[in-house]
C-alpha positions as CSV (number, residue, x, y, z in Angstrom):
1,X,18.6,-15.3,28.4
2,X,15.2,-13.5,28.3
3,X,16.3,-11.0,25.5
4,X,18.5,-12.0,22.7
5,X,19.1,-11.1,19.1
6,X,18.6,-13.7,16.4
7,X,19.7,-12.5,13.0
8,X,18.1,-9.1,12.4
9,X,15.3,-9.6,15.0
10,X,15.1,-9.4,18.8
11,X,13.5,-12.3,20.6
12,X,12.0,-12.3,24.1
13,X,11.5,-15.4,26.2
14,X,9.7,-15.3,29.6
15,X,9.3,-18.3,31.8
16,X,5.9,-18.6,33.6
17,X,4.4,-21.1,36.1
18,X,4.7,-24.8,35.5
19,X,7.9,-24.4,33.4
20,X,6.0,-23.0,30.5
21,X,7.6,-20.3,28.4
22,X,6.3,-17.4,26.3
23,X,8.3,-16.4,23.2
24,X,7.9,-13.3,21.1
25,X,9.9,-12.2,18.0
26,X,9.9,-8.5,17.3
27,X,9.9,-7.2,13.7
28,X,13.0,-6.1,11.8
29,X,13.9,-2.6,13.0
30,X,12.8,-3.0,16.6
31,X,15.5,-2.1,19.1
32,X,16.9,-3.7,22.2
33,X,14.9,-1.2,24.3
34,X,11.7,-2.4,22.5
35,X,12.6,-6.0,23.4
36,X,13.2,-5.0,27.1
37,X,9.9,-3.2,27.2
38,X,8.1,-6.2,25.9
39,X,9.8,-8.4,28.4
40,X,8.7,-6.2,31.2
41,X,5.1,-6.1,30.0
42,X,5.0,-9.9,29.7
43,X,6.4,-10.3,33.2
44,X,3.9,-7.7,34.6
45,X,1.1,-9.7,33.0
46,X,2.2,-12.9,34.7
47,X,2.2,-11.2,38.0
48,X,-1.3,-9.9,37.5
49,X,-2.5,-13.4,36.6
50,X,-0.8,-14.9,39.6
51,X,-2.4,-12.3,42.0
52,X,-5.8,-12.9,40.6
53,X,-6.1,-9.6,38.7
54,X,-7.5,-9.2,35.2
55,X,-4.3,-9.3,33.0
56,X,-3.5,-6.3,30.8
57,X,-3.7,-7.3,27.2
58,X,-0.9,-6.1,24.9
59,X,-1.6,-4.3,21.6
60,X,0.7,-6.8,19.9
61,X,-1.6,-9.6,21.1
62,X,-4.6,-7.8,19.6
63,X,-2.7,-7.4,16.3
64,X,-1.8,-11.1,16.3
65,X,-5.4,-12.1,17.1
66,X,-6.8,-9.9,14.3
67,X,-4.2,-11.3,11.8
68,X,-4.9,-14.9,12.6
69,X,-8.7,-14.5,12.8
70,X,-9.3,-12.5,9.6
71,X,-6.7,-10.0,8.4
72,X,-4.5,-12.5,6.7
73,X,-7.4,-13.7,4.6
74,X,-8.0,-10.2,3.2
75,X,-7.0,-9.6,-0.4
76,X,-4.7,-6.7,0.5
77,X,-2.8,-8.6,3.3
78,X,0.1,-9.9,1.2
79,X,0.5,-6.8,-0.9
80,X,0.1,-4.1,1.7
81,X,-1.4,-4.9,5.1
82,X,1.3,-7.2,6.3
83,X,3.9,-4.5,5.7
84,X,1.9,-1.9,7.6
85,X,1.4,-4.2,10.6
86,X,5.1,-4.8,10.8
87,X,5.7,-1.1,10.8
88,X,3.2,-0.6,13.6
89,X,4.8,-3.3,15.7
90,X,7.8,-1.0,16.0
91,X,5.5,1.3,18.0
92,X,3.5,-1.2,19.9
93,X,6.1,-3.5,21.4
94,X,5.4,-3.9,25.1
95,X,2.5,-1.4,25.1
96,X,-0.8,-2.5,26.6
97,X,-4.2,-1.8,25.0
98,X,-4.8,1.2,27.2
99,X,-1.8,2.8,25.5
100,X,-3.3,2.6,22.1
101,X,-4.4,6.2,21.8
102,X,-0.9,7.3,22.8
103,X,0.6,5.0,20.2
104,X,-1.7,6.5,17.6
105,X,-0.4,10.0,18.5
106,X,3.2,8.8,18.2
107,X,2.4,7.4,14.7
108,X,0.9,10.8,13.7
109,X,3.8,12.8,15.0
110,X,6.5,10.7,13.4
111,X,4.6,10.3,10.2
112,X,4.1,14.0,9.9
113,X,7.7,14.7,10.7
114,X,8.8,12.2,7.9
115,X,6.6,14.1,5.4
116,X,4.0,11.4,4.9
117,X,0.6,12.5,3.5
118,X,-2.4,12.4,5.8
119,X,-3.9,9.6,3.7
120,X,-0.8,7.4,4.3
121,X,-0.7,8.1,8.0
122,X,-4.4,7.4,8.3
123,X,-3.9,3.9,6.9
124,X,-1.9,3.0,10.0
125,X,-4.3,4.8,12.3
126,X,-7.2,2.9,10.8
127,X,-5.5,-0.4,11.8
128,X,-5.1,0.8,15.4
129,X,-8.7,1.9,15.5
130,X,-9.8,-1.4,14.1
131,X,-8.0,-3.5,16.7
132,X,-9.2,-1.1,19.5
133,X,-12.8,-1.7,18.5
134,X,-12.2,-5.5,18.2
135,X,-10.7,-5.6,21.7
136,X,-13.9,-4.3,23.1
137,X,-15.9,-6.9,21.1
138,X,-13.6,-9.7,22.4
139,X,-14.0,-8.6,26.0
140,X,-10.3,-7.7,26.3
141,X,-11.2,-4.2,27.5
142,X,-14.3,-2.2,28.4
143,X,-12.8,1.1,27.4
144,X,-13.7,2.6,24.0
145,X,-10.0,2.9,23.0
146,X,-10.7,2.5,19.2
147,X,-13.0,5.5,19.2
148,X,-10.2,7.6,20.8
149,X,-8.0,7.1,17.8
150,X,-8.7,10.2,15.6
151,X,-7.8,10.2,11.9
152,X,-6.0,13.2,10.4
153,X,-8.0,15.7,8.4
154,X,-7.0,17.1,5.1
155,X,-6.8,13.9,3.0
156,X,-6.3,14.8,-0.6
157,X,-5.9,12.6,-3.6
158,X,-2.6,12.9,-5.3
159,X,-2.9,13.6,-9.0
160,X,0.6,13.3,-10.3
161,X,0.9,12.2,-14.0
162,X,4.4,11.8,-15.3
163,X,5.2,12.5,-18.9
164,X,7.2,10.0,-21.0
165,X,10.2,12.4,-20.8
166,X,10.1,12.4,-17.0
167,X,9.9,8.6,-16.9
168,X,12.8,8.3,-19.3
169,X,14.9,10.7,-17.1
170,X,14.1,8.6,-14.0
171,X,15.1,5.4,-15.7
172,X,18.3,6.9,-17.1
173,X,19.3,8.2,-13.7
174,X,18.6,4.8,-12.0
175,X,20.4,2.9,-14.7
176,X,20.8,-0.9,-15.1
177,X,18.2,-3.2,-13.9
178,X,16.5,-0.6,-11.7
179,X,16.1,1.7,-14.7
180,X,14.5,-1.1,-16.7
181,X,12.1,-1.8,-13.8
182,X,11.1,1.8,-13.8
183,X,10.3,1.7,-17.5
184,X,8.5,-1.6,-17.1
185,X,6.3,-0.2,-14.3
186,X,5.3,2.7,-16.5
187,X,4.7,0.6,-19.6
188,X,2.5,-2.0,-17.8
189,X,0.9,-0.2,-14.9
190,X,1.9,-3.0,-12.5
191,X,2.1,-2.3,-8.8
192,X,5.6,-2.7,-7.4
193,X,4.7,-6.0,-5.7
194,X,3.2,-7.3,-8.9
195,X,6.2,-6.2,-10.9
196,X,8.9,-7.7,-8.7
197,X,7.2,-11.2,-8.6
198,X,7.1,-11.5,-12.4
199,X,8.7,-14.5,-13.9
200,X,9.1,-15.6,-17.5
201,X,6.5,-18.3,-17.0
202,X,3.9,-15.6,-16.3
203,X,4.2,-14.2,-19.8
204,X,2.5,-16.0,-22.7
205,X,2.0,-14.6,-26.3
206,X,3.6,-11.3,-25.2
207,X,1.0,-10.9,-22.4
208,X,1.5,-10.8,-18.7
209,X,-1.0,-13.2,-16.9
210,X,-1.5,-12.2,-13.3
211,X,-3.3,-14.6,-10.9
212,X,-5.7,-13.6,-8.2
213,X,-2.8,-12.6,-5.8
214,X,-3.3,-9.0,-6.6
215,X,-4.7,-6.1,-4.6
216,X,-8.1,-6.4,-6.1
217,X,-8.1,-10.2,-5.8
218,X,-8.8,-10.5,-9.5
219,X,-6.6,-12.1,-12.2
220,X,-5.9,-10.0,-15.2
221,X,-4.0,-9.9,-18.5
222,X,-1.7,-7.1,-19.6
223,X,-0.4,-7.2,-23.2
224,X,3.2,-6.0,-23.5
225,X,4.3,-3.3,-25.8
226,X,7.4,-4.1,-27.9
227,X,9.6,-2.1,-25.5
228,X,8.2,-3.8,-22.4
229,X,8.6,-7.2,-24.1
230,X,12.3,-6.6,-24.7
231,X,12.8,-5.7,-21.1
232,X,11.0,-8.8,-19.9
233,X,13.1,-11.0,-22.1
234,X,16.3,-9.4,-20.8
235,X,15.5,-9.1,-17.1
236,X,13.0,-11.6,-15.8
237,X,13.2,-12.9,-13.2
238,X,14.4,-9.7,-11.5
239,X,17.4,-9.8,-9.3
240,X,16.1,-6.7,-7.5
241,X,14.6,-6.7,-4.0
242,X,12.0,-4.1,-2.8
243,X,14.8,-2.5,-0.8
244,X,17.3,-2.1,-3.6
245,X,14.6,-0.9,-6.1
246,X,13.4,1.7,-3.5
247,X,16.9,3.0,-3.0
248,X,17.6,3.3,-6.7
249,X,14.3,5.0,-7.3
250,X,14.8,7.5,-4.5
251,X,18.3,8.3,-5.8
252,X,17.0,8.8,-9.3
253,X,14.2,11.1,-8.3
254,X,16.7,13.3,-6.4
255,X,19.1,13.3,-9.3
256,X,16.4,14.4,-11.8
257,X,14.9,17.1,-9.5
258,X,11.7,15.2,-8.8
259,X,11.8,14.7,-5.0
260,X,8.1,14.4,-4.6
261,X,7.6,11.6,-7.1
262,X,6.7,8.2,-5.8
263,X,7.1,4.8,-7.5
264,X,3.4,4.3,-7.6
265,X,3.2,7.4,-9.8
266,X,4.6,5.2,-12.6
267,X,1.4,3.2,-12.5
268,X,-0.7,6.4,-12.7
269,X,1.4,7.4,-15.7
270,X,0.4,4.2,-17.5
271,X,-3.3,5.0,-16.8
272,X,-3.1,8.6,-17.9
273,X,-1.2,7.6,-21.1
274,X,-3.9,5.1,-22.0
275,X,-6.7,7.7,-21.4
276,X,-5.0,10.4,-23.4
277,X,-4.5,7.9,-26.2
278,X,-8.3,7.5,-26.4
279,X,-8.7,4.1,-24.5
280,X,-12.2,3.7,-23.0
281,X,-12.2,3.9,-19.2
282,X,-13.5,0.4,-19.1
283,X,-10.3,-0.7,-20.9
284,X,-8.1,1.3,-18.5
285,X,-10.0,-0.3,-15.6
286,X,-9.4,-3.9,-16.9
287,X,-5.7,-3.3,-17.7
288,X,-5.0,-1.8,-14.3
289,X,-7.0,-4.2,-12.3
290,X,-9.2,-1.6,-10.7
291,X,-12.1,-2.9,-8.6
292,X,-14.6,-0.5,-10.2
293,X,-14.9,2.4,-12.7
294,X,-15.1,4.8,-9.7
295,X,-11.4,4.2,-9.2
296,X,-10.6,4.6,-12.9
297,X,-12.5,7.8,-13.1
298,X,-9.5,9.7,-11.9
299,X,-8.2,9.5,-15.4
300,X,-11.3,10.8,-17.0
301,X,-10.1,14.4,-17.3
302,X,-7.0,13.3,-19.1
303,X,-9.2,12.2,-22.0
304,X,-10.7,15.7,-22.3
305,X,-9.6,16.2,-26.0
306,X,-11.4,12.9,-26.9
307,X,-14.5,14.0,-25.0
308,X,-14.5,17.2,-27.1
309,X,-14.2,15.1,-30.3
310,X,-17.2,13.0,-29.2
311,X,-19.2,16.2,-28.6
312,X,-18.3,17.6,-32.0
313,X,-19.7,14.4,-33.6
314,X,-23.2,15.0,-32.2
315,X,-25.9,15.7,-34.8
316,X,-27.1,19.3,-35.2
317,X,-30.6,19.6,-34.0
318,X,-31.4,23.1,-32.7
319,X,-30.7,25.0,-35.9
320,X,-33.0,22.9,-38.1
321,X,-35.8,23.1,-35.5
322,X,-35.5,26.9,-35.2
323,X,-35.7,27.3,-39.0
324,X,-38.8,25.1,-39.3
325,X,-40.4,27.1,-36.5
326,X,-39.8,30.4,-38.3
327,X,-41.4,29.1,-41.6
328,X,-44.4,27.8,-39.7
329,X,-44.9,31.2,-38.2
């Protein structure tokens, strides 16, 4: 059977010359039509090879080649890139490299319709552009398909800083373990992936010790507040999955009238609370695991009252100088 469903994924099997067989497994969410399109593309490729033509490479092949050669070794692969590649495979199944610009337009259209920010859509488009450029380098195509993938304009940084009252409302609406996870995220600044993989063994002397499997690739230590320590003792390891937490959070933000809030905003809340409490930006950087102060500088304006206090402590110099000048005259 060339197309069959195994669990939640569709599988495609195509027999080629010599009794050999090609097998491909589509990502979760792909449909039977996606599997049939992939089967047709694989068969077409075998016909091209048999007739002496240059075979049309698939976008999925380029994605796989990139992952195996370099992408899976990137610091962001486990925490972010792998997920985005799986999403893209829902668009690329059965599509050849020449279709890459059309796939990019479909990603733009559906992302915009779903209300994604240009910055979020551009992350997917950047992957398509990357593999298009690599395909030229590998000799898989002589067409500049990567350059024909245009990013969206109008990228703007989101500056959403939740108040303690807003976070409490979200946690209360989510309730139970999901509510505690929301509080924990705001009290530690952990990314969702970092939060959900916490275990009791990762906490020593009331401090979370994260290894290098973070977005920045750097280990870091995050001391726990008394409230966060109580949640850790009660809940770790979490019984939550990314899916159940996402659903609970989305329901909570709707219930509290905060439909535009994202889970990642809890991390920004942590950074803004630190800055407004007078923590140096270097401390905020280290606690949040930023790669540089340039990333942390988004919280600089939150510390404005403390900047004013610093200015008010400067010595008075102009008044004394002017008075001495008048006497000398």
